[in-house]
C-alpha positions in Angstrom: 64.8 -4.3 -84.5 65.5 -3.0 -81.0 69.0 -1.8 -80.3 71.1 -4.1 -78.0 72.6 -2.9 -74.8 76.1 -3.1 -76.2 75.1 -0.9 -79.2 73.6 1.7 -77.0 76.7 1.8 -74.8 78.9 2.1 -77.9 76.8 5.0 -79.1 77.0 6.8 -75.8 80.7 6.2 -75.6 81.3 7.5 -79.2 79.5 10.7 -78.5 81.3 11.1 -75.2 84.7 10.8 -76.9 83.6 13.3 -79.5 82.6 15.9 -76.9 85.8 15.4 -75.0 87.8 15.9 -78.2 85.9 19.2 -78.6 87.2 20.4 -75.3 83.9 20.3 -73.4 84.2 20.1 -69.6 82.0 18.9 -66.7 81.8 15.2 -65.9 78.2 15.0 -64.9 77.0 17.2 -67.8 79.1 15.2 -70.2 77.6 11.9 -69.2 74.0 13.1 -69.3 74.5 15.1 -72.5 76.3 12.2 -74.3 73.4 9.9 -73.5 70.8 12.3 -74.8 72.9 13.1 -77.9 73.4 9.5 -78.7 69.7 8.7 -78.4 68.8 11.7 -80.6 71.4 10.8 -83.2 70.3 7.2 -83.5 66.8 8.5 -84.4 68.0 10.6 -87.3 68.1 9.1 -90.8 71.8 10.0 -91.2 72.6 7.7 -88.1 75.1 8.2 -85.3 78.1 8.0 -87.5 76.8 10.7 -89.8 75.9 12.9 -86.8 79.4 12.5 -85.4 81.0 13.3 -88.8 78.9 16.4 -89.2 79.6 17.5 -85.6 83.3 17.3 -86.2 83.0 19.3 -89.4 80.9 22.0 -87.7 83.3 22.2 -84.8 86.3 22.8 -87.0 84.5 25.5 -89.0 83.1 27.4 -86.1 86.1 27.1 -83.8 88.9 27.6 -86.3 87.3 30.2 -88.5 84.1 31.8 -87.3 84.4 32.0 -83.5 87.9 33.5 -83.5 87.3 36.5 -85.8 84.9 39.3 -84.8 84.0 40.1 -88.4 82.4 36.6 -88.7 80.3 37.0 -85.5 77.0 37.0 -87.4 77.8 33.9 -89.4 76.2 30.6 -88.6 77.1 27.2 -90.0 74.8 24.1 -90.3 76.1 20.8 -91.4 74.1 17.8 -92.6 75.6 14.8 -94.4 78.8 16.8 -95.2 76.8 19.6 -96.7 77.6 22.9 -95.1 75.1 25.7 -95.1 76.5 29.2 -94.3 74.1 31.9 -93.3 74.3 35.4 -91.8 75.7 38.7 -92.7 79.2 40.3 -93.3 80.3 43.9 -94.0 82.4 43.3 -97.1 82.0 40.9 -100.1 85.6 39.7 -99.6 84.6 38.5 -96.1 81.9 36.4 -97.7 84.4 34.7 -100.0 86.8 34.1 -97.1 84.3 32.2 -95.0 83.4 29.9 -97.9 87.1 29.3 -98.7 87.8 28.4 -95.1 84.8 26.0 -95.0 86.1 24.1 -98.0 89.4 23.5 -96.2 87.7 21.3 -93.6 88.1 17.6 -94.3 84.8 15.8 -95.0 83.0 18.8 -96.5 81.1 17.7 -99.7 79.2 20.9 -100.5 79.2 24.5 -99.3 76.0 26.4 -99.7 76.7 30.1 -99.4 73.7 32.1 -98.2 75.8 34.8 -96.5 74.6 38.4 -97.3 76.6 41.5 -97.4 74.8 44.0 -95.2 75.6 46.4 -92.4 72.2 47.3 -91.0 71.2 44.3 -89.0 70.1 45.3 -85.5 69.4 43.7 -82.2 65.7 43.7 -83.0 66.3 41.8 -86.3 68.4 39.2 -84.5 65.7 38.7 -81.8 63.0 38.3 -84.4 65.1 35.8 -86.3 65.7 33.7 -83.2 62.0 33.9 -82.4 61.1 32.7 -85.9 63.5 29.7 -85.8 62.2 28.7 -82.3 58.5 28.9 -83.4 59.1 26.9 -86.5 61.0 24.3 -84.6 58.0 24.1 -82.2 55.5 23.8 -85.0 57.3 21.0 -86.8 58.1 19.1 -83.6 54.5 18.8 -82.7 53.3 18.0 -86.2 52.9 14.2 -86.4 53.3 14.4 -90.2 56.8 15.6 -89.9 60.0 13.9 -88.8 61.3 17.1 -87.3 64.6 15.7 -86.0 65.9 15.6 -89.6 65.6 19.3 -90.1 68.0 22.2 -89.4 66.6 25.7 -89.3 68.3 29.1 -89.5 66.7 32.5 -89.9 68.5 35.6 -91.2 66.8 38.9 -91.7 63.4 37.2 -92.0 64.6 34.6 -94.5 64.2 31.0 -93.2 66.8 28.5 -94.4 65.9 24.8 -94.2 68.4 22.0 -94.4 68.3 18.2 -93.8 66.4 15.3 -95.2 62.6 15.1 -95.9 60.8 11.8 -96.0 59.0 13.0 -99.2 57.9 16.1 -101.1 54.6 16.3 -99.1 56.5 16.5 -95.8 58.8 19.2 -97.1 55.8 21.2 -98.3 54.2 21.0 -94.9 57.4 22.3 -93.3 57.6 25.2 -95.8 54.0 26.1 -95.1 54.6 26.2 -91.4 57.5 28.6 -92.0 55.5 30.8 -94.3 52.7 31.1 -91.7 55.0 32.8 -89.2 55.0 36.5 -88.6 58.2 38.3 -89.8 59.0 35.6 -92.4 59.8 37.2 -95.8 60.8 34.1 -97.7 61.7 30.5 -97.2 64.8 28.9 -98.8 65.1 25.1 -98.9 68.3 23.1 -99.2 66.5 20.0 -97.9 67.2 16.7 -99.7 64.3 14.3 -100.4 65.0 10.9 -99.0 65.6 8.3 -101.7 65.3 4.5 -101.9 69.1 4.3 -101.7 69.1 5.7 -98.2 69.7 3.2 -95.5 
């Protein structure tokens, strides 16, 4: 069933309000960005409401805990259906525990997946390679007609690719994993992807 004009307007308005609450500025950029975000969100299996909830959770984690402390500068958070995936590196084991503890404080968090490593030897070259791997994998799955790429979140840390999101079936997830393994610099692939069930709307 095609969305009605009123439902599209409501979706755009909802995302616009969310972005305003997050403190984003720029009237023209907001209008265009909200429209694009609403359209993208509507296409995801978790729906617009789920995307908004996850965006709020992500914003609270990154702004309150990660962005304001230099020791957490290499930590990244991905949120999907209330499930939080934490990746990156810290210098001390207690920092790893602290990030997880803070993530659990955020309302709406259902699960915290801790993939943070305690390391002190990550360099600029490693970070550049990780970003390249994530970008290449995103490109591969986006142009693969057998994959609903919009449902996947990707993060790469020190050559380890972390996947999160919802797969339509086991076969689709296997294809995504194979794409990841085919890339240069990838050491291993860790999946936290949920397989779509009959109970999903």
